PDB file of N, CA, C and O in Angstrom:
ATOM      1  N   MET A   1      62.671   0.125 -93.653  1.00  0.00           N
ATOM      2  CA  MET A   1      62.743   0.654 -92.685  1.00  0.00           C
ATOM      3  C   MET A   1      64.230   0.026 -92.877  1.00  0.00           C
ATOM      4  O   MET A   1      64.548  -0.673 -93.839  1.00  0.00           O
ATOM      5  N   ILE A   2      65.193   0.434 -91.677  1.00  0.00           N
ATOM      6  CA  ILE A   2      66.623   0.186 -91.773  1.00  0.00           C
ATOM      7  C   ILE A   2      66.399   0.033 -89.789  1.00  0.00           C
ATOM      8  O   ILE A   2      66.167   1.172 -89.382  1.00  0.00           O
ATOM      9  N   ILE A   3      66.411  -0.842 -88.763  1.00  0.00           N
ATOM     10  CA  ILE A   3      67.397  -0.561 -87.807  1.00  0.00           C
ATOM     11  C   ILE A   3      68.451  -1.050 -87.358  1.00  0.00           C
ATOM     12  O   ILE A   3      69.058  -2.002 -87.846  1.00  0.00           O
ATOM     13  N   LYS A   4      68.808  -0.296 -86.181  1.00  0.00           N
ATOM     14  CA  LYS A   4      70.219   0.287 -86.228  1.00  0.00           C
ATOM     15  C   LYS A   4      70.096   0.334 -84.756  1.00  0.00           C
ATOM     16  O   LYS A   4      69.077   0.531 -84.094  1.00  0.00           O
ATOM     17  N   PRO A   5      71.599   0.069 -84.257  1.00  0.00           N
ATOM     18  CA  PRO A   5      71.737   0.131 -82.896  1.00  0.00           C
ATOM     19  C   PRO A   5      72.182   1.467 -82.687  1.00  0.00           C
ATOM     20  O   PRO A   5      73.132   1.928 -83.320  1.00  0.00           O
ATOM     21  N   LEU A   6      71.315   2.351 -81.522  1.00  0.00           N
ATOM     22  CA  LEU A   6      71.638   3.649 -81.556  1.00  0.00           C
ATOM     23  C   LEU A   6      73.652   3.791 -80.703  1.00  0.00           C
ATOM     24  O   LEU A   6      74.329   3.229 -79.843  1.00  0.00           O
ATOM     25  N   ASP A   7      73.723   4.486 -81.321  1.00  0.00           N
ATOM     26  CA  ASP A   7      75.502   4.847 -80.277  1.00  0.00           C
ATOM     27  C   ASP A   7      74.986   5.396 -78.987  1.00  0.00           C
ATOM     28  O   ASP A   7      74.291   6.349 -78.635  1.00  0.00           O
ATOM     29  N   LYS A   8      75.774   4.150 -78.291  1.00  0.00           N
ATOM     30  CA  LYS A   8      75.612   5.190 -76.141  1.00  0.00           C
ATOM     31  C   LYS A   8      76.260   6.369 -76.739  1.00  0.00           C
ATOM     32  O   LYS A   8      75.569   6.633 -77.723  1.00  0.00           O
ATOM     33  N   GLU A   9      77.224   7.215 -76.659  1.00  0.00           N
ATOM     34  CA  GLU A   9      77.873   7.761 -76.843  1.00  0.00           C
ATOM     35  C   GLU A   9      77.246   9.176 -76.979  1.00  0.00           C
ATOM     36  O   GLU A   9      77.393  10.184 -76.289  1.00  0.00           O
ATOM     37  N   THR A  10      76.607   8.967 -77.928  1.00  0.00           N
ATOM     38  CA  THR A  10      75.281   9.922 -78.257  1.00  0.00           C
ATOM     39  C   THR A  10      74.292  10.225 -77.949  1.00  0.00           C
ATOM     40  O   THR A  10      73.708  11.309 -77.970  1.00  0.00           O
ATOM     41  N   TYR A  11      73.878   8.705 -77.451  1.00  0.00           N
ATOM     42  CA  TYR A  11      72.020   8.971 -77.063  1.00  0.00           C
ATOM     43  C   TYR A  11      72.485   8.686 -75.714  1.00  0.00           C
ATOM     44  O   TYR A  11      73.314   7.924 -76.211  1.00  0.00           O
ATOM     45  N   ALA A  12      72.682   8.606 -74.672  1.00  0.00           N
ATOM     46  CA  ALA A  12      73.346   8.433 -73.556  1.00  0.00           C
ATOM     47  C   ALA A  12      72.963   9.208 -72.459  1.00  0.00           C
ATOM     48  O   ALA A  12      73.810   9.967 -71.990  1.00  0.00           O
ATOM     49  N   GLY A  13      71.375   9.143 -71.745  1.00  0.00           N
ATOM     50  CA  GLY A  13      71.176  10.260 -71.119  1.00  0.00           C
ATOM     51  C   GLY A  13      70.029  11.018 -71.219  1.00  0.00           C
ATOM     52  O   GLY A  13      69.208  11.290 -70.342  1.00  0.00           O
ATOM     53  N   ARG A  14      70.066  11.365 -72.523  1.00  0.00           N
ATOM     54  CA  ARG A  14      68.851  11.670 -73.365  1.00  0.00           C
ATOM     55  C   ARG A  14      67.186  11.425 -73.002  1.00  0.00           C
ATOM     56  O   ARG A  14      66.709  10.339 -73.332  1.00  0.00           O
ATOM     57  N   LYS A  15      66.141  12.625 -72.196  1.00  0.00           N
ATOM     58  CA  LYS A  15      65.305  12.396 -71.854  1.00  0.00           C
ATOM     59  C   LYS A  15      64.547  12.041 -72.872  1.00  0.00           C
ATOM     60  O   LYS A  15      64.609  12.306 -74.073  1.00  0.00           O
ATOM     61  N   PHE A  16      63.515  11.134 -71.967  1.00  0.00           N
ATOM     62  CA  PHE A  16      61.956  10.873 -73.581  1.00  0.00           C
ATOM     63  C   PHE A  16      60.995  10.512 -72.206  1.00  0.00           C
ATOM     64  O   PHE A  16      61.244  10.270 -71.025  1.00  0.00           O
ATOM     65  N   THR A  17      59.991  10.597 -72.881  1.00  0.00           N
ATOM     66  CA  THR A  17      58.362  10.458 -72.396  1.00  0.00           C
ATOM     67  C   THR A  17      57.617   9.642 -73.262  1.00  0.00           C
ATOM     68  O   THR A  17      57.169   9.879 -74.384  1.00  0.00           O
ATOM     69  N   ALA A  18      57.540   8.284 -72.299  1.00  0.00           N
ATOM     70  CA  ALA A  18      57.159   7.268 -73.150  1.00  0.00           C
ATOM     71  C   ALA A  18      55.458   7.356 -72.836  1.00  0.00           C
ATOM     72  O   ALA A  18      55.037   7.219 -71.687  1.00  0.00           O
ATOM     73  N   ARG A  19      54.658   7.569 -73.859  1.00  0.00           N
ATOM     74  CA  ARG A  19      52.642   7.789 -73.602  1.00  0.00           C
ATOM     75  C   ARG A  19      51.850   6.973 -74.579  1.00  0.00           C
ATOM     76  O   ARG A  19      51.722   7.263 -75.769  1.00  0.00           O
ATOM     77  N   TYR A  20      51.094   5.459 -73.716  1.00  0.00           N
ATOM     78  CA  TYR A  20      50.645   5.304 -74.094  1.00  0.00           C
ATOM     79  C   TYR A  20      48.753   4.807 -73.764  1.00  0.00           C
ATOM     80  O   TYR A  20      48.716   4.533 -72.564  1.00  0.00           O
ATOM     81  N   LYS A  21      48.117   4.724 -74.036  1.00  0.00           N
ATOM     82  CA  LYS A  21      46.714   4.165 -73.748  1.00  0.00           C
ATOM     83  C   LYS A  21      46.409   2.637 -72.876  1.00  0.00           C
ATOM     84  O   LYS A  21      47.196   1.692 -72.825  1.00  0.00           O
ATOM     85  N   THR A  22      45.513   2.684 -72.453  1.00  0.00           N
ATOM     86  CA  THR A  22      45.347   1.019 -71.683  1.00  0.00           C
ATOM     87  C   THR A  22      44.098   1.339 -71.382  1.00  0.00           C
ATOM     88  O   THR A  22      43.646   2.464 -71.167  1.00  0.00           O
ATOM     89  N   LYS A  23      43.327  -0.106 -71.368  1.00  0.00           N
ATOM     90  CA  LYS A  23      42.382  -0.353 -70.747  1.00  0.00           C
ATOM     91  C   LYS A  23      42.073  -1.130 -69.883  1.00  0.00           C
ATOM     92  O   LYS A  23      40.943  -1.563 -69.655  1.00  0.00           O
ATOM     93  N   GLY A  24      43.533  -1.483 -69.065  1.00  0.00           N
ATOM     94  CA  GLY A  24      43.419  -2.142 -67.815  1.00  0.00           C
ATOM     95  C   GLY A  24      44.855  -2.571 -67.282  1.00  0.00           C
ATOM     96  O   GLY A  24      45.974  -2.122 -67.533  1.00  0.00           O
ATOM     97  N   PHE A  25      44.507  -3.402 -66.616  1.00  0.00           N
ATOM     98  CA  PHE A  25      46.144  -3.679 -66.377  1.00  0.00           C
ATOM     99  C   PHE A  25      46.297  -5.348 -65.660  1.00  0.00           C
ATOM    100  O   PHE A  25      45.171  -5.836 -65.756  1.00  0.00           O
ATOM    101  N   TYR A  26      47.129  -6.243 -65.080  1.00  0.00           N
ATOM    102  CA  TYR A  26      47.450  -7.275 -65.017  1.00  0.00           C
ATOM    103  C   TYR A  26      48.315  -7.148 -63.438  1.00  0.00           C
ATOM    104  O   TYR A  26      49.475  -6.824 -63.182  1.00  0.00           O
ATOM    105  N   ASP A  27      47.057  -7.601 -62.485  1.00  0.00           N
ATOM    106  CA  ASP A  27      47.654  -7.568 -61.393  1.00  0.00           C
ATOM    107  C   ASP A  27      48.063  -9.385 -60.354  1.00  0.00           C
ATOM    108  O   ASP A  27      47.556 -10.432 -60.755  1.00  0.00           O
ATOM    109  N   ILE A  28      48.826  -9.360 -59.336  1.00  0.00           N
ATOM    110  CA  ILE A  28      49.610 -10.008 -59.354  1.00  0.00           C
ATOM    111  C   ILE A  28      48.876 -10.877 -58.059  1.00  0.00           C
ATOM    112  O   ILE A  28      48.509  -9.890 -57.420  1.00  0.00           O
ATOM    113  N   ARG A  29      48.432 -11.993 -57.274  1.00  0.00           N
ATOM    114  CA  ARG A  29      47.306 -12.210 -56.412  1.00  0.00           C
ATOM    115  C   ARG A  29      48.042 -13.528 -56.075  1.00  0.00           C
ATOM    116  O   ARG A  29      48.731 -14.202 -56.840  1.00  0.00           O
ATOM    117  N   PRO A  30      47.660 -13.833 -54.344  1.00  0.00           N
ATOM    118  CA  PRO A  30      47.982 -14.596 -54.392  1.00  0.00           C
ATOM    119  C   PRO A  30      46.551 -15.727 -54.010  1.00  0.00           C
ATOM    120  O   PRO A  30      45.390 -15.586 -53.624  1.00  0.00           O
ATOM    121  N   SER A  31      47.533 -16.952 -54.416  1.00  0.00           N
ATOM    122  CA  SER A  31      46.518 -18.446 -54.283  1.00  0.00           C
ATOM    123  C   SER A  31      46.986 -19.474 -53.751  1.00  0.00           C
ATOM    124  O   SER A  31      48.128 -19.682 -53.341  1.00  0.00           O
ATOM    125  N   ASP A  32      45.513 -20.549 -53.764  1.00  0.00           N
ATOM    126  CA  ASP A  32      46.325 -21.247 -52.702  1.00  0.00           C
ATOM    127  C   ASP A  32      47.793 -22.883 -53.711  1.00  0.00           C
ATOM    128  O   ASP A  32      48.235 -23.813 -53.037  1.00  0.00           O
ATOM    129  N   PHE A  33      48.121 -22.716 -55.129  1.00  0.00           N
ATOM    130  CA  PHE A  33      49.264 -22.821 -55.686  1.00  0.00           C
ATOM    131  C   PHE A  33      50.244 -21.514 -55.287  1.00  0.00           C
ATOM    132  O   PHE A  33      51.383 -21.914 -55.049  1.00  0.00           O
ATOM    133  N   GLY A  34      50.164 -20.689 -55.210  1.00  0.00           N
ATOM    134  CA  GLY A  34      51.388 -19.281 -55.498  1.00  0.00           C
ATOM    135  C   GLY A  34      51.175 -18.853 -55.645  1.00  0.00           C
ATOM    136  O   GLY A  34      51.156 -18.038 -54.722  1.00  0.00           O
ATOM    137  N   PHE A  35      50.443 -18.240 -57.197  1.00  0.00           N
ATOM    138  CA  PHE A  35      50.078 -17.013 -57.402  1.00  0.00           C
ATOM    139  C   PHE A  35      49.167 -17.052 -58.876  1.00  0.00           C
ATOM    140  O   PHE A  35      49.236 -17.834 -59.825  1.00  0.00           O
ATOM    141  N   ARG A  36      48.368 -15.966 -58.655  1.00  0.00           N
ATOM    142  CA  ARG A  36      47.592 -16.352 -60.735  1.00  0.00           C
ATOM    143  C   ARG A  36      48.133 -14.472 -60.861  1.00  0.00           C
ATOM    144  O   ARG A  36      48.706 -13.622 -60.179  1.00  0.00           O
ATOM    145  N   ILE A  37      47.609 -14.597 -61.952  1.00  0.00           N
ATOM    146  CA  ILE A  37      47.732 -13.155 -62.925  1.00  0.00           C
ATOM    147  C   ILE A  37      46.023 -13.246 -63.293  1.00  0.00           C
ATOM    148  O   ILE A  37      45.336 -14.158 -63.756  1.00  0.00           O
ATOM    149  N   GLU A  38      45.792 -12.227 -62.972  1.00  0.00           N
ATOM    150  CA  GLU A  38      44.449 -11.734 -63.030  1.00  0.00           C
ATOM    151  C   GLU A  38      44.498  -9.622 -64.413  1.00  0.00           C
ATOM    152  O   GLU A  38      44.939  -8.473 -64.376  1.00  0.00           O
ATOM    153  N   TYR A  39      43.731 -10.514 -65.251  1.00  0.00           N
ATOM    154  CA  TYR A  39      42.883  -9.164 -65.648  1.00  0.00           C
ATOM    155  C   TYR A  39      42.293  -8.397 -65.073  1.00  0.00           C
ATOM    156  O   TYR A  39      41.281  -8.929 -64.617  1.00  0.00           O
ATOM    157  N   VAL A  40      42.418  -6.648 -64.642  1.00  0.00           N
ATOM    158  CA  VAL A  40      41.893  -5.651 -64.336  1.00  0.00           C
ATOM    159  C   VAL A  40      41.704  -5.049 -64.999  1.00  0.00           C
ATOM    160  O   VAL A  40      42.543  -4.486 -65.702  1.00  0.00           O
ATOM    161  N   PRO A  41      40.130  -4.873 -65.065  1.00  0.00           N
ATOM    162  CA  PRO A  41      39.257  -3.593 -66.822  1.00  0.00           C
ATOM    163  C   PRO A  41      39.636  -2.207 -66.040  1.00  0.00           C
ATOM    164  O   PRO A  41      39.967  -2.347 -64.862  1.00  0.00           O
ATOM    165  N   PHE A  42      39.619  -0.903 -66.570  1.00  0.00           N
ATOM    166  CA  PHE A  42      39.425  -0.115 -65.730  1.00  0.00           C
ATOM    167  C   PHE A  42      37.890   0.601 -66.072  1.00  0.00           C
ATOM    168  O   PHE A  42      37.606   1.636 -65.469  1.00  0.00           O
ATOM    169  N   GLY A  43      36.849  -0.025 -67.125  1.00  0.00           N
ATOM    170  CA  GLY A  43      35.991   0.634 -67.815  1.00  0.00           C
ATOM    171  C   GLY A  43      36.128   1.586 -68.423  1.00  0.00           C
ATOM    172  O   GLY A  43      35.241   1.849 -69.234  1.00  0.00           O
ATOM    173  N   GLU A  44      37.277   2.500 -68.296  1.00  0.00           N
ATOM    174  CA  GLU A  44      37.239   2.814 -69.482  1.00  0.00           C
ATOM    175  C   GLU A  44      38.798   3.669 -69.654  1.00  0.00           C
ATOM    176  O   GLU A  44      39.444   4.282 -68.805  1.00  0.00           O
ATOM    177  N   THR A  45      39.125   3.380 -71.357  1.00  0.00           N
ATOM    178  CA  THR A  45      40.678   4.037 -72.175  1.00  0.00           C
ATOM    179  C   THR A  45      41.317   4.735 -71.365  1.00  0.00           C
ATOM    180  O   THR A  45      41.135   5.892 -71.746  1.00  0.00           O
ATOM    181  N   VAL A  46      42.067   4.746 -70.325  1.00  0.00           N
ATOM    182  CA  VAL A  46      43.377   5.890 -69.532  1.00  0.00           C
ATOM    183  C   VAL A  46      44.615   5.816 -70.227  1.00  0.00           C
ATOM    184  O   VAL A  46      45.195   4.760 -70.481  1.00  0.00           O
ATOM    185  N   GLU A  47      45.110   7.241 -70.608  1.00  0.00           N
ATOM    186  CA  GLU A  47      46.565   7.651 -70.868  1.00  0.00           C
ATOM    187  C   GLU A  47      47.567   7.898 -69.853  1.00  0.00           C
ATOM    188  O   GLU A  47      47.467   8.835 -69.061  1.00  0.00           O
ATOM    189  N   ARG A  48      48.576   7.038 -69.859  1.00  0.00           N
ATOM    190  CA  ARG A  48      49.113   6.942 -69.339  1.00  0.00           C
ATOM    191  C   ARG A  48      50.578   7.921 -69.486  1.00  0.00           C
ATOM    192  O   ARG A  48      50.522   8.731 -70.411  1.00  0.00           O
ATOM    193  N   SER A  49      52.046   7.923 -68.556  1.00  0.00           N
ATOM    194  CA  SER A  49      52.858   8.066 -68.835  1.00  0.00           C
ATOM    195  C   SER A  49      53.855   8.086 -68.848  1.00  0.00           C
ATOM    196  O   SER A  49      53.662   8.321 -67.656  1.00  0.00           O
ATOM    197  N   PHE A  50      55.156   8.083 -69.009  1.00  0.00           N
ATOM    198  CA  PHE A  50      56.045   8.128 -67.879  1.00  0.00           C
ATOM    199  C   PHE A  50      58.097   8.657 -68.449  1.00  0.00           C
ATOM    200  O   PHE A  50      58.693   7.698 -68.939  1.00  0.00           O
ATOM    201  N   ASP A  51      58.536   9.353 -68.400  1.00  0.00           N
ATOM    202  CA  ASP A  51      59.935   9.575 -68.144  1.00  0.00           C
ATOM    203  C   ASP A  51      60.677   9.060 -67.706  1.00  0.00           C
ATOM    204  O   ASP A  51      60.794   8.744 -66.522  1.00  0.00           O
ATOM    205  N   ASP A  52      61.495   8.816 -68.766  1.00  0.00           N
ATOM    206  CA  ASP A  52      62.867   7.941 -68.737  1.00  0.00           C
ATOM    207  C   ASP A  52      64.020   8.422 -69.880  1.00  0.00           C
ATOM    208  O   ASP A  52      63.892   9.401 -70.616  1.00  0.00           O
ATOM    209  N   GLU A  53      65.229   7.455 -69.850  1.00  0.00           N
ATOM    210  CA  GLU A  53      66.316   7.565 -70.522  1.00  0.00           C
ATOM    211  C   GLU A  53      67.170   7.020 -70.692  1.00  0.00           C
ATOM    212  O   GLU A  53      67.627   6.191 -69.905  1.00  0.00           O
ATOM    213  N   ILE A  54      67.652   7.326 -71.788  1.00  0.00           N
ATOM    214  CA  ILE A  54      68.110   6.505 -72.728  1.00  0.00           C
ATOM    215  C   ILE A  54      69.554   5.637 -72.542  1.00  0.00           C
ATOM    216  O   ILE A  54      70.684   6.068 -72.774  1.00  0.00           O
ATOM    217  N   PHE A  55      69.189   4.309 -72.064  1.00  0.00           N
ATOM    218  CA  PHE A  55      70.681   3.688 -71.426  1.00  0.00           C
ATOM    219  C   PHE A  55      70.741   3.955 -69.882  1.00  0.00           C
ATOM    220  O   PHE A  55      71.900   3.925 -69.469  1.00  0.00           O
ATOM    221  N   SER A  56      69.795   4.209 -68.919  1.00  0.00           N
ATOM    222  CA  SER A  56      69.916   4.786 -67.788  1.00  0.00           C
ATOM    223  C   SER A  56      69.891   3.171 -66.819  1.00  0.00           C
ATOM    224  O   SER A  56      69.331   2.190 -67.309  1.00  0.00           O
ATOM    225  N   GLU A  57      70.427   3.119 -65.724  1.00  0.00           N
ATOM    226  CA  GLU A  57      70.926   1.820 -65.223  1.00  0.00           C
ATOM    227  C   GLU A  57      69.830   1.757 -64.799  1.00  0.00           C
ATOM    228  O   GLU A  57      69.473   0.769 -64.156  1.00  0.00           O
TER     229      GLU A  57
END
């Protein structure tokens, strides 16, 4: 496999959808010492997705 950088002029502005499955998320909560990061499970695997654009701001 060869990994090469994308040509910005060719790919800038192209849209794509990222899809993934997850069993939970990390939540940032306040604590006496500032904050703590806690993993929160969903109870079952869920599928999420989001749309984005290559080389977007």
